[in-house]
C-alpha positions in Angstrom: 139.8 88.7 147.3 141.0 91.2 144.7 143.2 88.5 143.1 140.3 86.1 143.0 138.2 88.8 141.2 140.9 89.3 138.7 141.1 85.6 138.0 137.4 85.3 137.6 137.3 88.2 135.2 140.2 86.7 133.2 138.5 83.3 133.1 135.2 84.9 131.9 137.1 86.8 129.1 138.9 83.7 127.9 135.6 81.8 127.9 133.9 84.4 125.7 136.9 84.5 123.3 137.1 80.7 123.1 133.3 80.4 122.5 133.5 83.0 119.8 136.3 81.1 118.1 134.4 77.8 118.3 131.2 79.4 117.0 132.2 81.4 113.9 129.9 84.0 112.4 127.4 82.4 110.1 127.2 83.6 106.5 125.2 86.8 105.9 122.3 85.5 103.8 119.2 87.5 102.9 116.7 86.1 103.4 118.0 83.9 106.2 117.4 80.2 105.4 115.1 78.0 107.4 117.9 75.7 108.5 121.7 76.2 108.3 124.6 74.3 109.8 128.0 75.7 109.3 130.9 73.2 108.8 134.6 73.3 108.8 136.7 74.5 105.8 135.9 76.1 102.5 135.2 75.2 98.8 137.2 77.2 96.3 135.8 78.0 92.9 138.6 77.6 90.3 139.0 78.1 86.6 138.6 74.4 86.0 135.5 74.0 88.2 132.6 72.6 86.3 128.8 72.8 86.7 127.0 69.5 86.3 123.2 69.3 85.8 120.6 66.8 84.9 119.1 67.5 81.4 116.1 69.4 82.8 118.4 71.8 84.7 120.8 72.8 81.9 119.4 76.3 81.5 119.7 76.9 85.3 123.3 75.7 85.2 124.1 78.0 82.3 122.6 81.0 84.1 124.8 80.3 87.1 127.8 79.9 84.9 127.2 83.3 83.3 126.8 84.9 86.7 130.2 83.5 87.8 131.9 84.3 84.5 131.2 88.1 84.8 133.2 88.6 88.0 135.6 85.7 88.1 136.5 85.6 84.4 136.3 81.8 84.5 134.6 80.1 81.6 132.9 77.6 83.8 131.8 74.6 81.7 128.3 73.3 82.1 127.7 69.6 81.4 124.4 67.7 81.4 126.0 64.5 80.1 126.7 63.2 83.6 123.7 61.4 85.1 125.2 61.6 88.5 123.0 62.6 91.5 125.9 62.7 94.0 128.7 65.1 94.7 131.4 65.3 92.1 134.9 66.5 92.9 135.6 70.2 92.0 132.1 70.5 90.6 128.8 72.3 91.4 125.9 69.9 90.9 122.4 71.1 90.2 119.8 68.4 90.1 116.2 67.6 90.8 117.0 63.9 91.4 116.4 62.6 94.9 115.1 65.9 96.1 112.8 66.2 99.1 109.3 66.7 97.7 108.2 68.4 100.9 110.5 71.3 100.1 107.8 72.5 97.7 108.2 74.3 94.3 110.7 76.9 95.6 112.6 75.0 98.3 116.1 73.6 97.9 119.0 71.9 99.7 122.5 73.3 99.4 125.5 71.4 100.6 129.0 73.0 100.4 131.9 70.6 101.1 135.6 71.3 100.8 135.7 69.6 97.3 132.2 69.8 95.9 128.9 71.7 96.0 125.4 70.1 95.5 122.1 72.0 95.0 119.1 69.7 95.0 115.5 70.8 94.6 112.2 69.5 93.4 111.9 72.1 90.7 113.9 74.6 88.6 112.6 77.5 90.8 114.2 75.9 93.8 117.4 75.2 92.0 117.5 78.8 90.9 117.0 80.1 94.4 119.7 77.7 95.6 122.1 79.2 93.1 121.2 82.7 94.4 122.2 81.5 97.9 125.4 80.1 96.5 126.2 83.5 95.1 125.7 85.1 98.5 128.1 82.6 100.1 130.9 83.8 97.8 132.8 87.1 98.4 130.7 90.2 97.6 132.9 90.9 94.6 131.0 88.1 92.8 128.3 90.7 92.0 130.7 92.8 90.1 129.9 93.3 86.4 133.6 93.4 85.6 136.3 90.7 86.2 137.9 90.9 89.6 141.5 89.6 89.3 143.6 87.9 92.0 140.6 87.0 94.2 140.2 83.8 96.2 136.6 82.7 95.3 135.9 80.7 98.5 132.6 79.9 100.2 132.3 78.3 103.6 131.3 74.6 104.0 127.7 74.7 105.0 124.5 72.6 104.9 121.3 74.6 104.1 117.7 73.5 103.8 115.4 76.3 102.8 111.9 77.1 101.5 109.9 80.3 101.6 107.5 81.0 104.4 105.2 83.0 102.0 103.9 82.0 98.6 103.5 85.6 97.4 106.6 87.7 97.8 106.2 90.9 95.9 107.5 94.4 95.1 105.9 97.2 93.0 107.7 99.6 90.8 105.8 102.7 89.7 107.3 103.7 86.4 104.3 105.9 85.5 105.5 108.6 87.9 109.2 108.0 87.7 110.4 106.3 84.5 112.9 103.5 84.5 114.5 102.2 81.3 114.2 98.5 80.2 117.8 97.9 81.3 117.2 99.5 84.7 114.0 97.3 85.2 116.1 94.2 84.4 118.7 95.3 87.0 115.8 95.5 89.6 114.6 92.1 88.6 118.1 90.7 89.2 118.1 92.2 92.7 114.6 90.8 93.4 115.7 87.3 92.3 118.8 87.5 94.4 116.5 88.0 97.5 114.0 85.4 96.3 111.2 87.9 95.5 108.9 86.1 93.1 106.3 88.7 92.1 107.0 92.0 90.3 104.2 94.6 90.1 104.8 96.9 87.2 102.7 100.1 87.5 102.7 101.1 83.9 99.8 103.5 83.5 98.5 106.4 85.5 97.7 110.1 85.0 101.4 110.8 85.4 102.4 108.9 82.3 101.4 106.2 79.9 104.2 103.7 79.4 102.9 100.9 77.1 103.1 101.2 73.3 99.6 100.8 71.8 100.1 100.9 68.1 96.4 101.7 67.3 96.6 104.8 69.5 100.1 106.3 69.1 99.3 109.5 71.0 99.1 107.5 74.2 102.9 107.4 74.0 103.8 110.4 71.8 101.9 112.7 74.1 100.8 110.7 77.2 104.3 109.3 78.0 105.8 112.8 78.5 105.5 115.8 80.8 107.4 118.9 81.5 109.5 117.5 84.4 109.7 114.8 87.0 107.9 115.0 90.4 111.1 114.5 92.2 113.8 116.2 90.0 114.3 119.8 89.0 113.4 120.8 85.5 116.0 120.3 82.9 116.5 123.2 80.4 114.7 122.5 77.2 116.6 122.2 73.9 114.3 124.7 72.2 114.4 127.2 75.1 117.5 126.8 77.2 116.4 129.4 79.7 113.2 127.5 80.5 113.9 125.3 83.6 116.1 125.7 86.6 118.1 122.4 86.7 121.9 122.3 86.8 123.4 121.0 83.6 124.6 117.9 85.5 121.0 116.6 85.5 121.3 116.1 81.8 124.3 113.9 82.3 122.8 112.0 85.3 119.4 111.4 83.8 120.0 111.1 80.0 117.4 108.4 79.5 114.4 110.1 81.0 114.4 113.2 79.0 113.5 113.5 75.3 115.2 115.7 72.7 112.7 118.5 73.5 113.5 118.4 77.2 110.3 116.7 78.3 110.5 114.0 81.0 109.2 110.5 80.4 109.5 107.5 78.1 107.7 104.3 77.3 108.3 100.6 76.5 107.6 99.1 73.1 105.6 95.9 72.9 108.8 94.0 72.1 110.5 95.4 75.2 107.5 94.5 77.4 107.7 90.9 76.2 111.5 90.8 76.8 111.1 92.0 80.4 108.4 89.4 81.0 110.7 86.7 79.6 113.7 88.0 81.6 111.6 87.8 84.8 110.3 84.3 84.0 113.9 83.1 83.6 114.5 84.3 87.2 111.4 82.6 88.6 109.6 86.0 88.8 106.0 86.6 87.7 105.2 90.1 86.3 101.9 91.7 87.2 101.0 94.6 85.0 99.2 97.2 87.0 96.9 99.9 85.4 95.3 102.5 87.6 91.5 102.4 87.9 91.5 106.2 87.7 92.3 106.2 84.0 
């Protein structure tokens, strides 16, 4: 009987191991796609891989090429001359041709084979989101801002069909209370786009700080954009009175962009910077909603 129990336990363990081997862990994608079927093998991104697009999708293709270039160092060529709507060897194809209309404005199909990748969507927003999923299929080093040498840039063969469950997918950033520079806001927009968030609420004005340049009323920013210190950080010693404030000098190094020359906390965006952020978001299929408090 003991021997039989040992045999049964061994059989159960082998079954679990074999099942795990036959059912590999699916890619960690956020958000999880509606449908995903994992295949066999991998596609390897190489220095001579090209991105092919239809003419309407050239900007989306260039955006993907730039993302890949930063971490791989590959100068991936983008071509819209090929009118192909089918897979091309050693190429990533982005196209709206023959896309399923029922995927909606933000849906897409992504097929990764061992020798090609195809992203197909009814609109540019869908193609863009398909490209975000493609990035998540690659090793995490793809998100590095510096070139990562000697890396195998592989993604698993997979068939994905996805579209958002909710039309409105938003996040709010309150820069009135805690100021973020234009560059930091753009970094946040990149993260939102990666996770397919399509609405960015920008809380720009409240009693804690006025962040929009209004040329007719300059004191709104020269005075209203600044205060003695942040709600969440210690005071930084003021330049005109070093003994005023209790912060460690390291705060000056960690937060150089949120303190003015006189030691006050804050900042604001010029009208040009506001327009640039809105354009940056639009290129990532994100709508900016400017929020102004009713208490003002």
